[in-house]
Backbone as CSV, one residue per row, in Angstrom:
resi,resn,N_x,N_y,N_z,CA_x,CA_y,CA_z,C_x,C_y,C_z
1,MET,0.829,-1.186,0.000,0.000,0.000,0.000,0.874,1.251,0.000
2,GLN,2.001,1.219,0.693,2.874,2.387,0.759,3.356,2.787,-0.635
3,ALA,3.640,1.814,-1.475,4.091,2.124,-2.838,2.998,2.827,-3.626
4,SER,1.749,2.416,-3.422,0.629,3.068,-4.111,0.517,4.522,-3.702
5,VAL,0.661,4.776,-2.415,0.582,6.147,-1.909,1.697,6.986,-2.506
6,GLN,2.919,6.425,-2.555,4.052,7.159,-3.114,3.825,7.480,-4.587
7,ARG,3.281,6.515,-5.357,3.007,6.760,-6.775,2.005,7.901,-6.929
8,LEU,0.974,7.892,-6.086,-0.040,8.944,-6.177,0.554,10.305,-5.837
9,ARG,1.401,10.352,-4.824,2.027,11.624,-4.455,2.897,12.159,-5.578
10,MET,3.604,11.260,-6.236,4.498,11.688,-7.308,3.714,12.185,-8.516
11,LYS,2.524,11.647,-8.750,1.744,12.036,-9.918,1.073,13.388,-9.738
12,ARG,0.804,13.780,-8.500,0.117,15.047,-8.268,1.081,16.200,-8.522
13,SER,0.627,17.157,-9.271,1.484,18.302,-9.558,1.510,19.233,-8.358
14,PRO,2.576,20.037,-8.206,2.619,21.006,-7.103,1.422,21.957,-7.146
15,LYS,0.994,22.322,-8.339,-0.153,23.222,-8.455,-1.409,22.583,-7.859
16,ALA,-1.631,21.304,-8.157,-2.821,20.607,-7.656,-2.812,20.510,-6.145
17,ARG,-1.645,20.471,-5.538,-1.566,20.356,-4.083,-2.015,21.624,-3.373
18,TRP,-1.916,22.760,-4.019,-2.143,24.026,-3.322,-3.319,24.821,-3.858
19,GLN,-4.149,24.246,-4.684,-5.307,24.973,-5.190,-6.298,25.213,-4.062
20,ILE,-7.135,26.227,-4.226,-8.106,26.531,-3.184,-9.503,26.656,-3.758
21,GLY,-10.496,26.590,-2.884,-11.881,26.842,-3.255,-12.430,25.867,-4.271
22,ALA,-13.221,26.395,-5.211,-13.882,25.563,-6.218,-12.863,24.810,-7.066
23,ASP,-11.692,25.410,-7.307,-10.647,24.717,-8.063,-10.183,23.469,-7.321
24,SER,-10.073,23.555,-6.002,-9.629,22.386,-5.251,-10.703,21.310,-5.235
25,PHE,-11.966,21.691,-5.320,-13.039,20.705,-5.390,-12.937,19.916,-6.689
26,GLN,-12.642,20.592,-7.784,-12.438,19.886,-9.055,-11.170,19.029,-8.991
27,ALA,-10.128,19.558,-8.370,-8.894,18.783,-8.219,-9.156,17.534,-7.375
28,LEU,-10.002,17.660,-6.362,-10.378,16.522,-5.536,-11.024,15.435,-6.384
29,LYS,-11.920,15.833,-7.268,-12.587,14.855,-8.135,-11.569,14.123,-9.009
30,ASN,-10.619,14.851,-9.544,-9.581,14.237,-10.372,-8.702,13.300,-9.538
31,TRP,-8.339,13.755,-8.336,-7.495,12.953,-7.460,-8.229,11.682,-7.037
32,MET,-9.527,11.780,-6.759,-10.306,10.603,-6.362,-10.377,9.589,-7.501
33,LYS,-10.529,10.068,-8.718,-10.553,9.163,-9.877,-9.226,8.405,-9.953
34,GLU,-8.129,9.114,-9.762,-6.805,8.505,-9.801,-6.622,7.524,-8.636
35,LEU,-7.095,7.904,-7.476,-6.995,7.037,-6.306,-7.771,5.744,-6.515
36,ARG,-8.962,5.835,-7.061,-9.785,4.637,-7.319,-9.137,3.735,-8.369
37,GLN,-8.415,4.319,-9.326,-7.758,3.527,-10.368,-6.492,2.844,-9.856
38,HIS,-5.719,3.541,-9.005,-4.395,3.055,-8.629,-4.256,2.670,-7.163
39,GLY,-5.202,3.036,-6.332,-5.120,2.740,-4.912,-5.681,1.374,-4.586
40,PRO,-5.565,0.969,-3.339,-6.117,-0.318,-2.935,-7.642,-0.314,-3.026
41,PRO,-8.246,-1.452,-3.332,-9.691,-1.485,-3.566,-10.543,-1.175,-2.333
42,ASN,-10.028,-1.421,-1.148,-10.822,-1.238,0.056,-10.372,-0.032,0.889
43,ILE,-9.815,0.969,0.232,-9.309,2.145,0.933,-10.463,2.947,1.548
44,VAL,-10.221,3.464,2.727,-11.204,4.324,3.386,-10.820,5.769,3.083
45,VAL,-11.767,6.518,2.541,-11.516,7.898,2.147,-12.477,8.815,2.902
46,ALA,-11.951,9.920,3.368,-12.792,10.941,4.001,-12.491,12.274,3.340
47,ILE,-13.535,12.995,3.027,-13.391,14.344,2.472,-13.739,15.312,3.594
48,ALA,-12.799,16.172,3.912,-13.016,17.177,4.955,-13.166,18.535,4.284
49,GLY,-14.361,19.090,4.374,-14.594,20.442,3.871,-14.127,21.409,4.940
50,ASN,-12.919,21.906,4.795,-12.308,22.721,5.849,-12.827,24.165,5.816
51,LYS,-12.628,24.836,6.918,-12.985,26.245,7.109,-14.501,26.453,7.116
52,CYS,-15.227,25.519,7.728,-16.678,25.666,7.813,-17.069,26.873,8.670
53,ASP,-16.113,27.388,9.427,-16.367,28.585,10.231,-16.405,29.856,9.378
54,LEU,-16.003,29.767,8.127,-15.994,30.918,7.222,-17.089,30.773,6.166
55,SER,-18.324,30.598,6.603,-19.415,30.315,5.670,-19.660,31.445,4.673
56,ASP,-19.320,32.673,5.033,-19.516,33.791,4.103,-18.523,33.764,2.940
57,ALA,-17.443,33.008,3.082,-16.438,32.910,2.018,-16.539,31.578,1.273
58,ARG,-17.617,30.862,1.480,-17.793,29.533,0.898,-17.811,29.596,-0.629
59,GLU,-17.051,28.680,-1.248,-17.028,28.582,-2.699,-17.692,27.308,-3.194
60,VAL,-17.804,26.299,-2.320,-18.450,25.036,-2.671,-19.588,24.823,-1.681
61,LEU,-20.782,24.618,-2.199,-21.936,24.402,-1.336,-21.798,23.075,-0.594
62,GLU,-22.204,23.063,0.674,-22.135,21.836,1.465,-22.897,20.706,0.774
63,LYS,-24.064,21.022,0.212,-24.867,20.006,-0.471,-24.113,19.416,-1.652
64,ASP,-23.409,20.243,-2.416,-22.647,19.737,-3.566,-21.541,18.787,-3.104
65,ALA,-20.844,19.170,-2.047,-19.770,18.324,-1.522,-20.340,17.026,-0.961
66,MET,-21.447,17.118,-0.243,-22.072,15.933,0.333,-22.605,15.002,-0.762
67,ASP,-23.224,15.573,-1.781,-23.717,14.762,-2.900,-22.573,14.036,-3.597
68,TYR,-21.456,14.739,-3.784,-20.297,14.115,-4.412,-19.770,12.968,-3.549
69,ALA,-19.618,13.215,-2.254,-19.126,12.174,-1.339,-20.057,10.959,-1.358
70,ASP,-21.348,11.202,-1.355,-22.311,10.098,-1.423,-22.163,9.323,-2.733
71,SER,-21.934,10.034,-3.829,-21.842,9.383,-5.139,-20.623,8.473,-5.250
72,ILE,-19.573,8.755,-4.480,-18.377,7.906,-4.523,-18.248,7.055,-3.257
73,HIS,-19.295,7.055,-2.448,-19.366,6.209,-1.247,-18.211,6.479,-0.287
74,THR,-18.076,7.719,0.085,-17.024,8.083,1.023,-17.584,8.987,2.118
75,ILE,-16.784,9.234,3.109,-17.152,10.059,4.255,-17.035,11.526,3.867
76,PHE,-17.985,12.336,4.309,-17.853,13.787,4.153,-18.150,14.443,5.488
77,VAL,-17.256,15.323,5.901,-17.431,16.071,7.148,-16.958,17.495,6.916
78,GLU,-17.755,18.454,7.336,-17.303,19.844,7.309,-16.522,20.094,8.589
79,THR,-15.367,20.735,8.442,-14.467,20.919,9.577,-13.962,22.353,9.662
80,SER,-13.396,22.659,10.808,-12.630,23.885,10.987,-11.435,23.538,11.860
81,ALA,-10.263,23.546,11.268,-9.058,23.271,12.041,-8.827,24.388,13.060
82,LYS,-9.120,25.607,12.659,-8.913,26.761,13.534,-9.756,26.671,14.806
83,ASN,-11.014,26.272,14.643,-11.928,26.202,15.783,-12.174,24.778,16.266
84,THR,-11.375,23.848,15.799,-11.471,22.420,16.126,-12.898,21.868,16.029
85,ILE,-13.557,22.200,14.936,-14.905,21.694,14.680,-14.798,20.418,13.843
86,ASN,-15.307,19.331,14.366,-15.381,18.024,13.707,-14.030,17.395,13.369
87,ILE,-12.954,17.898,13.912,-11.639,17.306,13.641,-11.569,15.918,14.269
88,HIS,-11.890,15.823,15.526,-11.882,14.540,16.228,-12.869,13.569,15.570
89,GLU,-14.048,14.069,15.228,-15.111,13.235,14.665,-14.730,12.592,13.332
90,VAL,-14.019,13.335,12.490,-13.642,12.759,11.189,-12.675,11.592,11.388
91,PHE,-11.765,11.701,12.353,-10.846,10.594,12.611,-11.557,9.403,13.252
92,ILE,-12.535,9.656,14.085,-13.346,8.577,14.662,-14.084,7.838,13.550
93,GLU,-14.690,8.581,12.641,-15.433,7.970,11.534,-14.517,7.127,10.652
94,ILE,-13.339,7.640,10.350,-12.365,6.882,9.552,-11.994,5.591,10.270
95,SER,-11.682,5.684,11.557,-11.268,4.487,12.299,-12.400,3.466,12.389
96,GLN,-13.634,3.925,12.502,-14.769,2.995,12.527,-14.917,2.275,11.188
97,GLN,-14.758,3.011,10.095,-14.859,2.387,8.765,-13.740,1.369,8.553
98,ILE,-12.527,1.710,8.983,-11.399,0.781,8.854,-11.677,-0.481,9.656
99,THR,-12.180,-0.317,10.861,-12.494,-1.460,11.710,-13.511,-2.378,11.040
100,VAL,-14.549,-1.819,10.454,-15.569,-2.626,9.774,-14.957,-3.405,8.620
101,ILE,-14.161,-2.735,7.811,-13.569,-3.378,6.634,-12.610,-4.497,7.028
102,TYR,-11.731,-4.224,7.991,-10.659,-5.164,8.285,-10.978,-6.182,9.366
103,THR,-12.173,-6.152,9.932,-12.532,-7.171,10.913,-13.639,-8.073,10.407
104,GLY,-13.866,-8.075,9.115,-14.809,-9.017,8.540,-16.147,-8.421,8.171
105,GLY,-16.401,-7.178,8.506,-17.678,-6.576,8.183,-17.719,-5.945,6.809
106,GLY,-16.574,-5.902,6.138,-16.524,-5.260,4.828,-16.006,-6.213,3.777
107,ALA,-15.640,-5.657,2.650,-15.239,-6.445,1.486,-13.971,-7.265,1.725
108,ALA,-13.028,-6.728,2.485,-11.742,-7.403,2.629,-11.842,-8.627,3.529
109,GLY,-12.484,-8.481,4.702,-12.663,-9.581,5.616,-11.373,-10.124,6.210
110,LYS,-10.307,-9.337,6.232,-9.021,-9.774,6.758,-8.654,-8.941,7.970
111,GLY,-7.890,-9.534,8.863,-7.355,-8.776,9.981,-6.160,-7.965,9.515
112,PHE,-5.688,-7.083,10.343,-4.504,-6.302,9.998,-3.734,-5.967,11.249
113,LYS,-2.453,-5.640,11.077,-1.611,-5.249,12.186,-1.184,-3.810,11.992
114,LEU,-1.097,-3.102,13.081,-0.553,-1.750,13.038,0.938,-1.850,13.290
115,HIS,1.714,-1.141,12.493,3.172,-1.154,12.631,3.642,0.206,13.091
116,ARG,4.768,0.224,13.768,5.347,1.489,14.197,5.978,2.192,13.037
């Protein structure tokens, strides 16, 4: 899996890493397509719509982001790193999904070990 992550990082252009607003939402769609093609089949993905505390500067509607996340069967959470809104919750949701997948409740049905 580490090799897949490295390949994906190398393919992303520096510009794509730093785009903001609606441009980053489109970049996300492109990155997700690439991840689904080259990443592991049972990967857990979460989309964090950051800066939810700045609703007056919103460029992507929450409904649009949520609809997209639903269409690709992934987690969507609006967050604010500055105000620590939903930061803990998004990691809890990710860990719950991983647990379901790797303890037999999901497609993989295999156990896993955490390494240092």
